[in-house]
C-alpha positions as CSV (number, residue, x, y, z in Angstrom):
1,M,0.1,0.2,-0.1
2,S,1.1,3.5,-1.0
3,T,0.6,6.8,0.5
4,L,-0.9,9.3,-2.7
5,P,-1.4,13.5,-2.4
6,G,-4.0,14.8,0.5
7,G,-3.1,11.3,2.4
8,A,-5.2,8.4,0.2
9,R,-4.0,5.2,0.0
10,D,-3.7,3.0,-2.4
11,T,-3.7,-0.4,-1.9
12,P,-3.3,-3.4,-4.7
13,S,-6.4,-4.4,-7.1
14,G,-7.2,-7.1,-9.7
15,S,-4.6,-10.4,-9.6
16,G,-1.9,-8.9,-7.9
17,G,-3.6,-7.8,-4.7
18,D,-6.5,-10.4,-4.3
19,P,-7.2,-13.5,-3.6
20,A,-7.9,-15.7,-6.4
21,G,-7.4,-13.2,-8.7
22,A,-11.0,-11.1,-7.6
23,R,-12.0,-8.0,-8.9
24,R,-12.6,-4.9,-6.2
25,V,-14.8,-3.3,-8.6
26,D,-16.3,-4.4,-12.3
27,A,-19.2,-3.0,-14.4
28,T,-21.2,-4.0,-16.8
29,P,-20.7,-3.9,-20.4
30,A,-23.7,-1.4,-20.3
31,A,-22.0,0.5,-17.5
32,V,-18.8,0.4,-19.7
33,D,-20.7,2.0,-22.5
34,L,-22.0,4.8,-20.4
35,L,-18.5,5.7,-19.0
36,R,-16.9,5.8,-22.0
37,K,-20.0,8.1,-23.4
38,M,-19.5,10.3,-20.2
39,T,-15.7,10.5,-20.5
40,D,-16.3,12.2,-24.0
41,L,-18.7,14.4,-22.6
42,H,-16.8,15.2,-19.5
43,G,-12.8,13.9,-19.7
44,P,-11.6,11.2,-17.4
45,L,-13.7,10.7,-14.3
46,M,-13.4,8.7,-10.6
47,F,-15.8,7.1,-8.2
48,H,-16.0,7.6,-4.7
49,Q,-18.2,5.6,-2.1
50,S,-18.9,6.6,1.0
51,G,-18.3,4.0,3.6
52,G,-21.6,5.5,5.5
53,C,-25.3,4.6,5.6
54,C,-27.2,7.0,3.6
55,D,-26.6,9.2,0.9
56,G,-22.8,9.2,-0.3
57,S,-23.6,5.2,0.5
58,S,-24.1,4.6,-3.4
59,P,-21.1,4.6,-5.8
60,M,-20.7,8.4,-7.3
61,C,-19.1,9.5,-10.3
62,F,-17.0,12.8,-10.6
63,P,-14.7,14.6,-13.8
64,D,-11.3,12.6,-12.0
65,G,-10.3,15.9,-9.5
66,D,-13.0,16.9,-8.6
67,F,-14.0,15.0,-5.6
68,L,-10.8,15.7,-2.7
69,L,-9.4,12.6,-1.3
70,S,-8.1,12.5,1.9
71,D,-6.7,10.4,4.4
72,A,-9.5,8.2,5.1
73,D,-9.8,7.2,1.2
74,I,-8.6,3.4,-0.1
75,H,-8.0,2.8,-4.1
76,L,-10.2,-0.3,-4.2
77,G,-9.0,-0.8,-7.9
78,D,-9.5,0.5,-12.0
79,L,-12.2,0.2,-13.8
80,D,-11.0,-0.5,-17.6
81,V,-13.2,0.4,-20.3
82,G,-11.4,0.8,-22.7
83,L,-10.0,4.4,-22.8
84,D,-6.2,5.3,-22.9
85,R,-6.9,5.7,-18.8
86,A,-8.6,3.6,-16.6
87,V,-11.3,4.8,-14.3
88,P,-10.3,5.3,-10.8
89,F,-12.6,3.9,-7.4
90,W,-12.3,5.2,-4.2
91,M,-14.1,4.4,-0.7
92,S,-13.5,5.8,2.8
93,T,-12.9,3.8,5.6
């Protein structure tokens, strides 16, 4: 695990960091298509999910960098949607 700007922590994902190659984050084909369209409109994207109980508990999509990460956020993985850059997925602890 490494520390990123703002104190956020980066954890291994995919086959390199999870048991038996399990993925921490994944997307359906329909979601991949939508993320490609949204990236065309808004530029690179990111997801953040609160570890709380209410509104923030649903994954939220932002233009990359518009949500300020903190030391309570962990990088769960990246969504490979077939673009130049994967879509990072963060979650607060």
